[in-house]
Each structure stands twice: as C-alpha cells, then as structure tokens.
C-alpha positions as a Python dict, from the first residue, in 0.01 Angstrom:
ca = {
    (1, 'M'): (0, 0, 0),
    (2, 'R'): (282, 238, 88),
    (3, 'E'): (458, 169, -244),
    (4, 'V'): (141, 264, -432),
    (5, 'A'): (118, 593, -243),
    (6, 'E'): (485, 670, -310),
    (7, 'S'): (440, 583, -677),
    (8, 'E'): (136, 810, -703),
    (9, 'S'): (324, 1090, -525),
    (10, 'A'): (617, 1058, -768),
    (11, 'A'): (376, 1059, -1062),
    (12, 'M'): (206, 1375, -933),
    (13, 'A'): (542, 1547, -885),
    (14, 'A'): (639, 1458, -1243),
    (15, 'I'): (308, 1592, -1372),
    (16, 'E'): (353, 1916, -1177),
    (17, 'R'): (705, 1963, -1321),
    (18, 'R'): (572, 1901, -1671),
    (19, 'V'): (288, 2150, -1622),
    (20, 'R'): (536, 2416, -1500),
    (21, 'L'): (754, 2352, -1805),
    (22, 'L'): (458, 2374, -2041),
    (23, 'D'): (337, 2692, -1871),
    (24, 'A'): (677, 2854, -1921),
    (25, 'R'): (677, 2748, -2288),
    (26, 'V'): (330, 2895, -2344),
    (27, 'E'): (441, 3224, -2186),
    (28, 'T'): (746, 3232, -2416),
    (29, 'I'): (536, 3160, -2724),
    (30, 'A'): (291, 3434, -2626),
    (31, 'E'): (579, 3680, -2584),
    (32, 'A'): (723, 3581, -2922),
    (33, 'V'): (385, 3632, -3091),
    (34, 'E'): (352, 3971, -2924),
    (35, 'V'): (698, 4074, -3051),
    (36, 'L'): (606, 3962, -3404),
    (37, 'A'): (273, 4144, -3393),
    (38, 'R'): (435, 4469, -3277),
    (39, 'G'): (695, 4441, -3551),
    (40, 'L'): (439, 4377, -3820),
    (41, 'E'): (172, 4626, -3722),
    (42, 'G'): (396, 4931, -3708),
    (43, 'S'): (260, 5262, -3593),
    (44, 'P'): (150, 5574, -3780),
    (45, 'M'): (389, 5773, -3559),
    (46, 'A'): (684, 5535, -3601),
    (47, 'E'): (985, 5640, -3798),
    (48, 'P'): (1062, 5414, -4097),
    (49, 'E'): (1370, 5270, -3927),
    (50, 'E'): (1159, 5179, -3622),
    (51, 'F'): (932, 4959, -3832),
    (52, 'R'): (1146, 4650, -3877),
    (53, 'P'): (957, 4325, -3930),
    (54, 'E'): (1291, 4147, -3979),
    (55, 'E'): (1412, 4260, -3639),
    (56, 'A'): (1087, 4150, -3476),
    (57, 'A'): (1115, 3808, -3639),
    (58, 'R'): (1477, 3773, -3525),
    (59, 'R'): (1388, 3867, -3167),
    (60, 'A'): (1092, 3628, -3161),
    (61, 'R'): (1313, 3345, -3286),
    (62, 'E'): (1576, 3423, -3021),
    (63, 'L'): (1310, 3411, -2750),
    (64, 'L'): (1198, 3069, -2867),
    (65, 'L'): (1551, 2935, -2897),
    (66, 'L'): (1651, 3058, -2552),
    (67, 'A'): (1347, 2895, -2396),
    (68, 'K'): (1385, 2565, -2578),
    (69, 'P'): (1459, 2293, -2325),
    (70, 'A'): (1759, 2068, -2373),
    (71, 'R'): (1663, 1720, -2485),
    (72, 'H'): (1790, 1432, -2281),
    (73, 'D'): (1729, 1126, -2497),
    (74, 'G'): (1814, 794, -2349),
}
C-alpha cells in the first residue's frame, strides 16, 4: 500500500514539473507572438527605421531558442 502511495506521489510530482515547463513554454510563445505582432503592425507615428519586421522576427526566434529545453534522450 505504501509503495502505491509513493508511486502516485512521484507521478504527481512529475506531472507538476511538466505543467510548469509547459506553462513557461506557453508564456514564451505568447511573448514571441507579441513581438512579431508589434513588428508587423507598425505605428502611424513610427519612424521608418523603427518599423522593422525582420528585427521582430529575429527577436521572436531568439526568445523561442533561448526557452527551448535541452533534450535528454536515453
């Protein structure tokens, strides 16, 4: 009976870690989308050099790459 409880506790801890990881990934994706949207929408008051979709795309990609977890296969 005790082994079952310990196994369930370990499973819950693993699920909680996974949920935290997924939550962080969703936040990063949302931030990347926001960066892309700002870069693409521009502003009537923005100077031409401020409106840089390429820069927004680069920054969004960097955000995603920095947040990408290392894979531990095996």
